[in-house]
C-alpha positions in Angstrom: -18.5 79.3 100.1 -17.2 81.0 97.2 -16.5 79.8 93.6 -12.8 78.9 93.4 -12.6 77.4 89.6 -14.1 75.1 87.2 -12.6 71.7 86.7 -10.4 71.6 83.6 -9.2 67.8 83.8 -10.2 64.7 85.9 -8.0 61.6 86.0 -7.3 58.6 88.4 -3.9 57.7 89.7 -3.7 54.0 90.5 -3.4 53.3 94.1 -4.0 57.0 94.9 -7.5 58.1 93.7 -9.3 61.0 91.7 -7.4 64.1 91.0 -9.0 67.2 89.6 -7.1 69.9 87.8 -8.6 73.8 88.0 -9.0 75.7 84.8 -6.2 78.0 85.8 -2.7 77.8 87.8 -2.8 79.1 91.5 -1.7 82.8 91.8 -3.1 84.0 88.5 -6.3 85.8 89.7 -7.8 83.4 92.2 -9.2 85.3 95.2 -7.9 82.6 97.5 -5.9 79.2 97.6 -7.0 75.8 98.9 -4.9 73.3 101.0 -4.7 69.9 102.3 -8.0 69.0 104.5 -9.7 72.2 103.3 -13.5 71.5 102.9 -14.8 71.9 99.3 -18.0 71.3 97.3 -18.0 70.0 93.8 -21.1 71.6 92.1 -22.3 69.9 88.9 -25.6 70.1 87.0 -26.6 66.8 88.7 -25.8 68.0 92.5 -23.4 68.9 95.0 -20.7 66.5 96.4 -19.3 67.8 99.8 -15.8 66.7 100.3 -12.3 67.9 101.1 -8.8 68.1 99.6 -6.7 64.9 100.4 -3.7 66.4 98.9 -2.4 69.3 96.8 -0.3 68.0 93.8 2.0 69.7 91.3 1.6 68.6 87.7 4.7 68.9 85.5 3.1 69.5 81.9 5.6 69.4 79.3 4.0 72.1 77.1 3.5 74.6 79.8 4.0 75.9 83.3 3.6 73.7 86.5 -0.1 73.1 87.5 -1.8 72.6 90.6 -4.0 69.5 91.1 -6.1 68.4 94.0 -6.2 64.7 95.2 -9.6 63.7 96.5 -10.8 61.3 99.2 -10.8 57.8 97.9 -14.5 57.5 98.0 -14.7 60.0 95.1 -14.3 58.3 91.7 -13.6 59.9 88.5 -17.1 59.1 87.4 -18.5 61.2 90.2 -17.0 64.4 88.6 -19.0 65.4 85.8 -18.3 67.9 82.9 -18.8 71.6 84.1 -18.4 70.7 87.7 -17.2 73.8 89.8 -14.9 73.5 92.8 -16.4 75.9 95.7 -14.3 76.4 98.9 -13.8 78.6 101.9 -11.3 81.5 101.7 -8.5 80.8 104.1 -8.4 83.2 107.3 
């Protein structure tokens, strides 16, 4: 696995689950992209969570460009994703 990005924001969408936003928009220096159902690791100072991306979402932020966000499986809660968590994934082939 390779480092994809650190998490910039974490929030919960009612009825959908935990959403994580990487530090940079995709396409601006990332060596690879992540897609629906791709396995990922959320690495934090307290340990590693092995999970996958349930969906890739687009955020429309008023003061800037569109951002990519990842919806996690329902068993991952916002409280599980600590500050300084990193997103690790496998480059697509």
